N, C-alpha and C positions, 0 to 999 in steps of 0.2 A: 504492500499499499503505499510504502514511502513515509520518511519522517520530514520534520518540520521544525524550525526554531521560532517561527512566528506563532505567537500565543492564538491569535485569531484562526489562523488556519489548523492548527493543533485541536481547538475548540470545535472548529467545523466538521474537524474527522472524527472527534469523540461523538459529537450529534449524531452524524451519519452511523457510527457503528452502534449506537443504541437504537437507531430508528430501523434499522435492518432486522436486529434481533426482536423488536416488538412487533413488527411487520411480519416476521414468520409466527411468534407467538400469536397474535391477533388474527392469523389468518387470510391476512391481506396478501402474503406471498407462500406459496406451497403447492401441494398435488393439484388443487383445485384451481389455483390462479399462477401460473408457473412463471410469471414474467410480470413486474411492477414496475412503474417510474416513482421516485421518490424525490420530492423538492423540499431543500432546507429554506424555510421561509426566513430565519434570521440570519441565513448567509446571503440571500438577497437584498434584505434590506440593509444589510453592511455595505454591500456592493454599491448600493443607490446612494448610501452616505457617502462614502469615499468618491464618487463621481463627483457628487455636489461640492464636497471640499475641495477638492482638486482643481476646482475653476473659479474659487472666490475670487473676487477681485472687481475692479470698476466697470470690466463689460460685463452688460447683462447677458443671461445665457438662457438658452432654452433646451434642454436635455429631454431628448425623445429616444425611446425603445424602438429597436428596429424589429417590428412585428414578427417579420420572418423567423424569428431567432426561437419564437415560441407563441404561436398562435390561439393559446387556451384561454378563453376568456377570464378564468378567475386569476391566472397568472396576469393577465393585462389589467385587472381590476385592482390587484393589489400594487401595481406598479402607479396605476393612476392614483391611489391614495397616497403614494409614498412621493407624489411630487411631478411625476415623469410626464411629460408627453408621448406621443406615438409617431413613427415613422411606417407609413402603409405603403406596399407596391403591387396591391391588386384591389379588385373589387370585394374578396372575401376578407381580406385583411383590413380593410375599412368598416365593414360591417361588424367584424369582430371587435375592433377598438370601440365602434359606436356603442357597441352592447356592454361593453365594459365601462362604458361611462365616460370617455373621454370626450371633452367637448370638440366642437369643430376648431376652434382657435390653438387647439392642442395637437394637432394634427398635422404631419407632413408628409403630401403624398408625391411618390418617387416614380412610380411603374414608367419604365422606357416604351411601353405600348399602350398609353391612356387612348381611349375612346372618345368621340366627341360627347357622347353621353357624361362619359365620368369627368370629363373636363370641365362640361358644364354644371355639374355637380358641386365640383369643388370650387371654381369661381364664385357661384352663387352663394356658397354657404360659408366662405371665409376660411378655405381650407388652405393651408400654406402648399403651393404646388413648385415643384422643381422640375422645368421643362427641359426634354433632353437634346432635342435639334432646332435646325431651322425652320422644318417642316412644320414641327409642333407647335413655334413662335406664329408661323404664317396662320394657322388654324385657329390658335387663340385670338388673333388679330380679327378673323369673321366671327367669331363668338361674342367677343367682346363690342363690335362694331360700334367703337368710341364710347363706352360706357367703362366704368372703373371696377376691376375685381373687387370682390368684397373681403379678400387677404392677401397676404405676401406673394409674389409671383417671382420665382429665381430662373437662374439659367445653369444647366449644369455644365461643366467644361472639363475637360480629360487634359490634365498638364503633362501628359506622356512621359513620365519620369523615371517608368521602367517596373518591370515584375519583381514580387518578391519570390520565396522558395515554392509556392504553389500557385501555378501560374491560372488553375483556374479561378482563383481568389483574389487575383489582382487586376484591378479596374482602372489602372494608368499606364497602360501598354501604347504602343504606337499604334494598334489595331483594336482596340477595346470596342464593345459595342455601346458603350454608356458616353453619353457628353459629345460636346464639341471640342474635336481634337486641336490642341493651341498650337501646335507644332506644324501643323498642315499649311501649306501656303495660302496666305490671305485669309486664315482664321481668325486672328487676334482682331484685325482690322472689322473683320464683319462682326465678331461680338461687340466691339466699341459702338459701331454701326448700329445693332440692335437697341443697345442703351440710349442711343442718342433719339433714335425714332419713338421710343416705347416708355412716356414718362412713368406709367403703372410697373414697369419692370425694375425690381429693387433690390434683388438678391443675387449672389454668386453661390454655385455649390460645387465643392470639389469631394471626392471621394476617392483613395488611392487603392485602397483594398482592405481585407482583413487577415485573415491567417495566414501567417509566412509572411506577412509585411515586415519591416524591420522599423523601429520607430524614426529613424532618420529619412528613409524612405517616405514615409507618411508625412513628415514634416516638409521635406521638399515641396511635395505636392501642394501643401495647404498654404507654402510659401508663395507658389506661383499663383494661385487663386486671389490671395493677398493682394500681392503686387499689381495684379490685373485691376483688383476693385481700386485701388490707389489712381492707376491711370487714368481709369473710366472718370471717376471722380474730379480729378486733375482736369480732364479734359472738358467735362462737362461745367466746371467751375462751381459745382455744390456738390452735396452728397446724394448723389442719386442712389448709390448702393450703400443701403444702411444694415445689410445683414449678411453674413457669411456661413453657410452650412458647410461645417468641415467634416460632415459624415461621421463614422465611429472606426471600426477596425482595429481597436486593441486586441493584439494577440492575446492567445490563453497559453499558460504553461501547462501542457498534458503531461509531463515528466514527471513531477512530484507533485506535494501538497501545497508547494507556496503559491502566492499569487504574484506574479511577475511576467511581464512589467506591470508596474502600476499605473493609476490614473494620474498620479502626481508626476510619474516619469514621462507619461505621454505631454502632459502639459509642459513639462520643462523643456522638451524637444520642440515644442512650437514655440515656445518663448525665446529659445536660441535661434530659431530659425525664422521668425517673423515677430519681433517684441512688439511692434504697433497693433497686433491683433488683439491685444488685452488692454489697449487703453481706453477703452469704453467709445470708442467712435462707432463700433459695428456691435449688432447683437449677434452673438453666435449661437448656431444651432449644431446640435450633438446628434449622433442616431446609433449609438452602442447598442450592441445586442449580445452577441455571444459572451462577453466579458462581465455581463450583469447575471448572467444565470450558469454558466457551465460549470463552474466547481461547485454549485449547490446541487447537482442533481446526480442522482445515482439510478443504475437499473439493477435490478435483483434478479435472478431466473434460477430456477431450480435445476440440477443437473439431472437429466434423465439416465442416461449411460454412460461407462466410461469402456474404451477399448484401446487396442493397439494394434498398429499398422506399420510396418518398415522398422520398427524400433521405435517409433513415435507414439507417447501417450495422447489420447484423445478424450475430451469431455465433450460429451452432445449435452447441449442446454437448449431452453428453448427463445433465447434471445440472439438474432442473427441479423441480416440485412433489413431485415422490417423495420427494426427500429435504430439500428448503426450503419446505416447505409453507405457511408461516407467511408468509415471505416473499413467494411468490408469489401469496398471495390477500389479505395485508394489507401491501404494499410501503410504505406511508407510516408503519407501526408498527413494521415490521422490516427495514428496509434493512441490506443488507452490503456489507461492502467486498469489492471484486475485484481481481485482478491478473492479468495475462498473462504466461505464460512461454513460450519458443520449445518446439521439438519436442525437446530436450534437458532441459527441465525449468530452463532458466536463465531467470531475469528478462529480459523483453525493453524496452529504450530505445529514444528515438528520438520523432520528433513523435506526439503524441497524436492521435486522431481521437474522434469521439462514435460509440458503439455501444450497441446493446443486447444483453445477454447473453440467450440464449435457452436453453429446454430441451427435452426431447425429447416434451414430454407433448401431446396432439392439443387443444389448444385456444389459443386466442389470446393470453392472459394468462398463458402460462408462461414467464415471465420472471423473473431473479434478480436482474439491474440493467437499468435503464434509462437511456439518456444517460450513460453512463459514459466518462469520459474516459481511454482508455487507449492506449499504443501500438499501432500499426497490428496488428490479429488475422487471422490466416491459419489454413486447413485445416492440422491436424497441430499447432496449438499447443495449449497447457494453459493453462486457465482456473482460478485459485483461489478459491475463495469461503473469505473468513476469518472466524475468530470463531463458528465451526460445531461446537465440540466437545459443546454441549448441544443436546439435542432433533432436530438436524438430521439427521446418519446413523443414528442411534439411533432414530428415531420414522417408519419409511418409509410412504407413501401407495403404495398400489397401484395407482393409477390407471393405466390402459394396460397392465394387468400387467407393468410394468417389474421387473425384479428386484431385488432388495436389494442393494447394493453391498458388496464387503469393507472390512473396517475393520482398521486396522493400527495399532498403539502404537509409537513409536519413542525412543530415546534416542541421543544424539550423544555420541561419543568424545571423548577429548581429540585424538585424530588428526584428528577431522573425519569420520570415518566414522560412519554411521548403522547403528543395529542395529534391526530390525524385528521385530514380535512380531504374528502374526496374533491379532487379536480375534474377529473374525467371517468367517466366508469367504463368499464372493460366492454368490448363491444363482443356479442353473440356472434355464434356461429350462424344462428338464423336471421341476424343482421347483414352478416356479409353474404349470405344467398339473397337477401333482399335487395340489397344494393347492387348485386350481379346483373339484376333483369328479372327477377321473379316474375313480377307482374305483367310482365312481356313475353314469357315464355312460349307460347305458341304462336308470336307475331312472325317470325321468318317461315315457318312451315305453313303459316297462311298465304305466303306467297307463292307457294308453289300449286294453289287451287287457281285454275284459270278464271 
């Protein structure tokens, strides 16, 4: 599981250990519920507090949570109550955020493929929008037809500062699908002209990427956006751009228990690259997701069988690609820490063995860990997948029609007892069948009738 010298991280680990044990004791995890997601509420709230503290200063800041990281309404409600806004990138995420209680003025809409209907809704309800390209700008021109939008409107730019360690998570490459590519010929002049022609355009947005992107790379991308904002305001002779959306993207440490880098580290890198960003002339908007939730989440799963093949021990569990999709398909980029607990949910000890942790999906690569060194794993034990609070149990992959697991939040009292709150019910097999078109079962056969 890993050790830490950070008291807060150690306490989080202790809470997780107790939550797993009491989840087994209470039947939330076991033979009849062989996989479950658990979210540490205190850990999430501590991350929100750390984010707010890091950005304290003269610059006004609107912190939004990237809904894609965990679009579960009770989680979004918790974050709303903790003072966060919400960044959404689809109609589904927008409706989830509204259902969770976010007001229109606390939302940022970032989809790169916004429809006319979606734009009309956002423009009319005061939702902040970041437009992705010049065609979308022209579309908004037609929709506004001379009237003012009800909320802030920004333009996303791609500073083209390069990729981090995971190409798929890097959004500031030369050919990224996001934003206006600033190093392309004529792009900067076109952006300046866009602001000259549109008094309602008042924000710039830049996001370099997330996992795998080092802080200096992220800071360099934000510096480019800041300097462009300064150039545009100087050109126009007044503060047309009043806000800069700096995205999110703080990488998560999946190697051990510690939180690193921290939000304070992130702000220090930004201050070094663009000191004027924080002097109060611009409202800053952030869009953090993974870093707020990842280390507070755990997936617990029952070991159904153990076996040996070619000298390699294999533990077959009920958690695989359906809950850990990125880890299964890109294990080099998304490795997870794993632990093994006994049938009572208590950590196992003793000599270690090398074991692969396999999931239930019907393909050979369905492994959540390879060559993990763990105490001997036996049927009936519990395997814990750590740092899975973002994207894992909230972004289900329906391979083999495996049902979505239940998700619970938890808090630990001074007496050591854990209180659980249901976040999402487990999906039943019957519901899986109904979602697969049960009500339309005969429709294709009916097409055979002349």
